[in-house]
MARBA-3410 file (N, C-alpha, C, O; in Angstrom, 1 decimal):
90
-24.5,20.7,0.7,-23.2,19.9,0.8,-22.1,20.8,0.4,-22.0,21.4,-0.6 ~ -21.1,20.9,1.4,-19.9,21.7,1.1,-18.7,20.9,1.3,-18.6,20.0,2.1 ~ -17.7,21.1,0.4,-16.4,20.4,0.5,-15.3,21.2,1.0,-15.5,22.4,1.2 ~ -14.2,20.6,1.3,-13.0,21.4,1.8,-12.6,22.5,0.8,-12.2,23.5,1.3 ~ -12.7,22.2,-0.5,-12.3,23.2,-1.4,-13.3,24.4,-1.4,-12.9,25.5,-1.9
-14.5,24.3,-0.8,-15.4,25.4,-0.7,-15.2,26.1,0.6,-15.8,27.1,0.9 ~ -14.2,25.7,1.4,-13.9,26.4,2.6,-14.6,26.0,3.9,-14.6,26.7,4.8 ~ -15.2,24.8,3.9,-16.0,24.4,5.0,-15.1,23.8,6.1,-15.5,23.8,7.3 ~ -14.0,23.3,5.8,-13.2,22.6,6.8,-11.8,22.5,6.3,-11.5,22.7,5.2 ~ -10.9,22.2,7.3,-9.4,22.2,6.9,-9.2,21.0,5.9,-9.8,20.0,5.9
-8.2,21.3,5.0,-7.9,20.2,4.0,-7.0,19.2,4.7,-5.9,19.6,5.2 ~ -7.3,18.0,4.6,-6.6,16.9,5.2,-6.2,15.9,4.1,-7.0,15.6,3.3 ~ -4.9,15.5,4.1,-4.5,14.6,3.0,-5.2,13.3,3.2,-5.0,12.6,4.2 ~ -5.9,12.9,2.2,-6.6,11.6,2.2,-6.2,10.7,1.1,-5.6,11.2,0.1 ~ -6.4,9.4,1.2,-5.9,8.5,0.2,-7.1,7.5,0.0,-7.5,6.8,0.9
-7.6,7.5,-1.2,-8.7,6.5,-1.6,-8.1,5.1,-1.7,-7.0,5.0,-2.3 ~ -8.8,4.1,-1.2,-8.3,2.7,-1.3,-8.0,2.2,-2.7,-7.1,1.5,-2.9 ~ -8.8,2.7,-3.7,-8.6,2.2,-5.0,-7.3,2.8,-5.7,-6.9,2.4,-6.8 ~ -6.7,3.8,-5.0,-5.4,4.3,-5.5,-4.2,3.5,-4.9,-3.1,3.8,-5.2 ~ -4.5,2.6,-4.0,-3.5,1.8,-3.3,-3.6,0.4,-3.8,-2.6,-0.2,-4.2
-4.8,-0.2,-3.8,-5.0,-1.6,-4.3,-4.6,-1.7,-5.7,-5.0,-0.9,-6.6 ~ -3.8,-2.7,-6.0,-3.3,-2.9,-7.4,-2.0,-2.3,-7.7,-1.4,-2.5,-8.8 ~ -1.5,-1.5,-6.8,-0.2,-0.9,-7.0,1.0,-1.9,-6.6,0.8,-2.7,-5.8 ~ 2.1,-1.8,-7.3,3.2,-2.6,-7.1,3.9,-2.3,-5.8,3.9,-1.1,-5.4 ~ 4.6,-3.2,-5.2,5.5,-3.0,-4.0,6.9,-3.5,-4.5,7.1,-4.5,-5.0
7.9,-2.6,-4.1,9.2,-2.8,-4.5,10.1,-3.0,-3.3,9.8,-2.5,-2.2 ~ 11.3,-3.6,-3.4,12.2,-3.7,-2.3,13.1,-2.4,-2.4,12.9,-1.6,-3.3 ~ 14.2,-2.4,-1.6,15.1,-1.2,-1.6,15.8,-1.1,-2.9,16.3,0.0,-3.2 ~ 16.0,-2.1,-3.6,16.7,-2.1,-4.9,15.8,-1.9,-6.1,16.2,-2.1,-7.2 ~ 14.6,-1.6,-5.8,13.5,-1.3,-6.8,13.1,-2.6,-7.6,12.7,-2.5,-8.8
13.3,-3.8,-7.0,12.9,-5.0,-7.6,11.4,-5.2,-7.1,11.1,-5.1,-5.9 ~ 10.5,-5.6,-8.0,9.1,-5.8,-7.7,9.0,-7.0,-6.8,9.4,-8.1,-7.1 ~ 8.3,-6.8,-5.7,8.0,-7.9,-4.7,6.6,-8.5,-5.0,6.4,-9.7,-4.8 ~ 5.7,-7.6,-5.4,4.3,-8.1,-5.6,3.4,-6.9,-5.8,3.8,-5.8,-6.1 ~ 2.1,-7.2,-5.6,1.1,-6.2,-5.9,0.1,-6.2,-4.7,-0.3,-7.2,-4.2
-0.3,-5.0,-4.3,-1.2,-4.8,-3.1,-2.5,-5.3,-3.5,-3.1,-4.9,-4.5 ~ -3.0,-6.3,-2.7,-4.3,-6.9,-3.0,-5.4,-6.3,-2.1,-6.6,-6.2,-2.5 ~ -5.1,-6.0,-0.8,-6.1,-5.6,0.1,-5.5,-4.7,1.2,-4.3,-4.9,1.6 ~ -6.3,-3.8,1.7,-5.9,-3.0,2.9,-6.6,-3.6,4.1,-7.8,-3.9,4.0 ~ -5.9,-3.7,5.2,-6.5,-4.2,6.4,-6.5,-3.1,7.4,-5.5,-2.5,7.8
-7.8,-2.7,7.8,-8.0,-1.5,8.6,-8.3,-1.8,10.0,-9.1,-2.8,10.3 ~ -7.7,-1.1,11.0,-7.9,-1.3,12.4,-9.3,-0.8,12.7,-9.6,0.4,12.4 ~ -10.1,-1.6,13.3,-11.5,-1.3,13.5,-11.7,0.0,14.4,-12.5,0.8,14.2 ~ -10.9,0.1,15.5,-11.1,1.1,16.5,-10.6,2.5,16.0,-11.3,3.5,16.2 ~ -9.5,2.5,15.3,-8.9,3.8,14.9,-9.3,4.2,13.5,-9.3,5.4,13.1
-9.6,3.2,12.6,-9.9,3.4,11.2,-8.6,3.5,10.4,-8.7,3.8,9.2 ~ -7.4,3.4,11.0,-6.2,3.5,10.3,-5.8,2.2,9.6,-6.3,1.1,10.0 ~ -5.0,2.3,8.6,-4.5,1.1,7.9,-3.5,0.4,8.8,-2.5,1.0,9.2 ~ -3.7,-0.9,9.1,-2.7,-1.7,9.9,-1.7,-2.3,9.0,-0.5,-2.1,9.2 ~ -2.1,-3.0,8.0,-1.2,-3.6,7.0,-1.8,-3.8,5.7,-3.1,-3.7,5.6
-1.1,-4.2,4.7,-1.6,-4.5,3.4,-1.3,-6.0,3.1,-0.3,-6.5,3.5 ~ -2.2,-6.6,2.3,-1.9,-7.9,1.8,-1.3,-7.8,0.4,-1.9,-7.1,-0.4 ~ -0.2,-8.5,0.2,0.5,-8.4,-1.1,0.6,-9.7,-1.7,1.0,-10.7,-1.1 ~ 0.1,-9.8,-2.9,0.3,-11.1,-3.7,1.6,-11.1,-4.3,2.0,-10.1,-5.0 ~ 2.4,-12.2,-4.1,3.7,-12.3,-4.8,3.7,-13.5,-5.7,3.2,-14.6,-5.3
4.2,-13.4,-6.9,4.3,-14.5,-7.8,5.7,-15.1,-7.6,6.7,-14.5,-7.8 ~ 5.7,-16.3,-7.2,6.9,-17.0,-7.0,7.0,-18.3,-7.9,5.9,-18.7,-8.4 ~ 8.1,-18.9,-8.0,8.3,-20.1,-8.8,7.8,-19.9,-10.3,6.9,-20.5,-10.7 ~ 8.5,-18.9,-10.9,8.2,-18.6,-12.3,6.8,-18.1,-12.6,6.2,-18.2,-13.6 ~ 6.2,-17.4,-11.6,4.9,-16.9,-11.7,3.8,-17.9,-11.6,2.6,-17.5,-11.9
4.1,-19.1,-11.3,3.0,-20.1,-11.3,2.3,-20.2,-9.9,1.2,-20.8,-9.9 ~ 2.9,-19.7,-8.9,2.4,-19.9,-7.6,2.3,-18.5,-7.0,3.2,-17.7,-7.0 ~ 1.1,-18.2,-6.4,0.9,-16.9,-5.7,1.0,-17.1,-4.2,0.3,-17.9,-3.6 ~ 1.9,-16.3,-3.6,2.0,-16.3,-2.2,1.5,-15.0,-1.6,1.8,-13.9,-2.2 ~ 0.8,-15.0,-0.5,0.2,-13.8,0.1,1.1,-13.4,1.3,1.3,-14.2,2.2
1.6,-12.2,1.3,2.3,-11.7,2.5,1.6,-10.5,3.1,0.8,-9.8,2.4 ~ 1.8,-10.3,4.4,1.2,-9.2,5.1,2.4,-8.2,5.4,3.3,-8.6,6.1 ~ 2.3,-7.0,4.9,3.3,-6.0,5.2,2.7,-4.8,6.0,1.7,-4.3,5.6 ~ 3.4,-4.5,7.1,2.9,-3.3,7.8,2.8,-2.0,7.0,3.8,-1.7,6.3 ~ 1.7,-1.3,7.1,1.5,-0.1,6.3,2.6,0.9,6.6,3.1,1.6,5.6
3.1,1.0,7.8,4.1,2.0,8.2,5.4,1.7,7.5,6.3,2.6,7.5 ~ 5.6,0.5,7.0,6.9,0.2,6.3,6.9,0.4,4.8,7.8,0.0,4.1 ~ 5.8,1.0,4.3,5.7,1.3,2.9,5.7,2.8,2.7,5.2,3.6,3.4 ~ 6.4,3.3,1.6,6.4,4.7,1.2,6.2,4.7,-0.3,6.7,4.0,-1.1 ~ 5.3,5.7,-0.7,5.0,5.8,-2.1,6.2,6.5,-2.8,6.7,7.5,-2.3
6.5,5.9,-3.9,7.6,6.4,-4.8,7.0,6.8,-6.1,6.6,5.9,-6.9 ~ 6.9,8.1,-6.4,6.3,8.5,-7.6,6.9,8.0,-8.9,6.2,7.6,-9.8 ~ 8.2,8.0,-8.9,9.0,7.5,-10.0,8.6,6.0,-10.4,8.6,5.7,-11.6 ~ 8.3,5.2,-9.4,7.9,3.8,-9.6,6.4,3.6,-9.7,6.0,2.6,-10.1 ~ 5.7,4.7,-9.4,4.2,4.6,-9.3,3.8,3.4,-8.5,2.8,2.7,-8.8
4.5,3.3,-7.4,4.2,2.2,-6.5,4.8,2.4,-5.1,5.3,3.6,-4.9 ~ 4.8,1.4,-4.3,5.3,1.6,-2.9,6.6,0.8,-2.7,6.8,-0.2,-3.2 ~ 7.5,1.4,-1.9,8.8,0.8,-1.6,8.7,0.3,-0.1,8.3,1.0,0.8 ~ 9.1,-1.0,0.0,9.1,-1.6,1.3,10.4,-1.2,2.0,11.5,-1.5,1.4 ~ 10.4,-0.7,3.2,11.6,-0.2,3.9,12.3,-1.3,4.7,13.4,-1.1,5.1
11.7,-2.5,4.8,12.3,-3.6,5.6,13.3,-4.3,4.8,13.5,-4.1,3.6 ~ 14.0,-5.2,5.4,15.0,-6.0,4.7,14.5,-7.4,4.3,14.9,-7.9,3.3 ~ 13.5,-7.9,5.0,12.9,-9.2,4.7,11.4,-9.1,4.9,10.9,-8.3,5.8 ~ 10.6,-9.8,4.1,9.2,-9.8,4.3,8.9,-10.7,5.5,9.6,-11.7,5.8 ~ 7.8,-10.4,6.2,7.4,-11.2,7.4,7.1,-12.6,7.0,6.8,-13.4,7.9
END
């Protein structure tokens, strides 16, 4: 068994799902919108299509689930979470 660090193949940036699930999602003003609950993967390409985000609304008593396109999220190291580039959630 050889890994990329052993020189068997080119190094490709990969992201493990457990490093995404549970991360917070913020709006453009760095206000927390919710937490990533699940990745939804396109069957044919294997790419992430969108993420399911749990949002606590109404004083945290009610959980609303939103679907956010993966391409509209960017990881922000300072926040240790993802920033949503859109203006409104779907």
